[in-house]
VEXDRENDO-485883 format. One line per 5 residues: number of its first residue (from 1); for each residue x, y negated, z of C-alpha. Coordinates in steps of 0.1 Angstrom, whole numbers, plus 5000, padded with zeros to 4 digits. Each point is the difference from the previous one (the first is absolute). Layout:
NUM = X,Y,Z; ...
END
This chain:
1 = 9109,7941,5462; 4986,5036,5003; 4968,4996,5013; 4995,4971,4971; 5017,5023,4972
6 = 4968,5011,4983; 4980,4964,5002; 5035,4981,4982; 5004,4997,4967; 5031,5027,4990
11 = 5025,4972,4993; 4997,4994,5038; 5004,5032,5017; 5032,5006,4982; 5019,4969,5019
16 = 5011,4996,5034; 4980,4970,5023; 5015,4980,5025; 4987,4978,5028; 5005,4967,4991
21 = 4980,4981,5028; 4990,5014,5035; 4984,4979,5030; 5025,5021,5021; 5031,4990,4985
26 = 4988,4965,4983; 4975,4984,5025; 4962,4991,4991; 5000,4975,4972; 4984,5001,4967
31 = 5023,4976,4986; 5026,5024,5010; 4979,5026,4984; 5000,4982,4964; 5038,4997,5003
36 = 5006,5035,5006; 5014,5011,4967; 4971,5012,4986; 5002,4991,4962; 4967,4988,4986
41 = 5004,5023,4972; 5005,5029,5019; 4976,5024,5025; 4998,4998,5033; 4985,5019,5030
46 = 4990,4978,5029; 4992,5021,5032; 4981,4989,5034; 4992,5016,5031; 4977,4978,5021
51 = 4999,5000,5042; 4979,5028,5001; 5025,5021,4979; 4980,4999,4970; 5020,5001,4967
56 = 4980,4978,4972; 5028,5004,4973; 4995,4987,4968; 5022,5002,4970; 5001,4982,4967
61 = 5014,5020,4973; 5000,4979,4967; 5031,4982,4992; 4981,4964,5002; 4988,5008,5034
66 = 5031,4995,5023; 4992,4976,5030; 5008,4962,4995; 4982,4967,5007; 4976,4996,4971
71 = 4967,4982,4992; 4985,5023,4977; 4993,5039,5000; 5026,5020,4981; 5003,5036,4987
76 = 4985,5033,5008; 5000,5024,5029; 4991,5024,5028; 4992,4995,5038; 5010,5035,5016
81 = 5029,5014,5026; 5033,5002,4999; 5037,5008,4996; 5024,5014,5023; 4997,4982,5027
86 = 4998,5001,5039; 4964,4981,4990; 4988,5028,4977; 4979,5024,5025; 4966,4995,4984
91 = 4981,5024,4976; 5002,4989,4962; 4971,4982,4989; 5004,4981,4966; 4974,4971,4988
96 = 5012,4996,4965; 4995,4967,4976; 4960,4999,4992; 5005,4976,4969; 4973,4979,5016
101 = 5023,4970,5005; 5035,4995,5000; 5008,4984,5036; 5027,5023,5009; 5024,4976,5019
106 = 5000,4963,5012; 5020,4984,5024; 5013,4967,5012; 5020,4993,5031; 4970,5003,5022
111 = 4983,5031,4988; 5007,5034,4976; 4971,5014,4986; 4995,5033,4983; 4969,5008,4981
116 = 4971,4979,4999; 4965,4991,4988; 4968,4983,5019; 5022,4982,5023; 5012,5032,5016
121 = 5036,5015,5000; 5010,5035,4997; 5029,4992,5022; 5010,4963,5013; 5035,4988,5022
126 = 5001,4970,5017; 5030,4977,4997; 5020,5012,5034; 4990,5036,4990; 4987,5003,5031
131 = 4961,5004,4988; 4984,5017,4973; 4972,5014,4988; 4982,5022,4977; 4964,5003,4981
136 = 4986,5022,4976; 5005,4981,4966; 4991,4998,4962; 5034,5004,4991; 5008,5038,5016
141 = 4964,5006,5011; 5022,5013,5032; 4986,5004,5039; 5015,4980,5025; 5032,5011,5005
146 = 4999,4997,5038; 4979,5005,5028; 4989,4965,4999; 5000,4975,4971; 5023,4976,5018
151 = 5031,5015,5018; 5033,4991,5018; 5029,5010,4980; 5027,5021,5022; 5021,5007,4971
156 = 5008,4993,4965; 5022,5016,4972; 5005,4988,4964; 5016,5028,4977; 5013,4995,4963
161 = 5017,5025,4977; 5037,4996,5003
END
């Protein structure tokens, strides 16, 4: 978490983070990601490398924003890179919550979405974790997080505090 240190709330910089889910270890499945052990009341860092070796990582740094299936948005957060991981090789850019909406995390077995507004998602992942996409969204006023709005996922990791 050294790169993220200045961007994290102080209570999160003092604790170790550990790998909860990795496509390399656990396979490509959104259901398995949901069962990863991430607690709904705990922060989570989601890192993704697409097949063009870009890393559109996202972090949700609020206790109510851990990944889980839900039909409602929740929590507060940021879209940004990344903890100590083999996937963290991009310059730091942080997109903070704009306050325009509260579309932080929404998901079901077929789709996980982070950020939204006007029919666009800051980051979305399909149910088999093979495809994703990113568009500028009102929640974070972010740029597209990859070279293309839609991408194929090469690796994905979910990190949580120990």
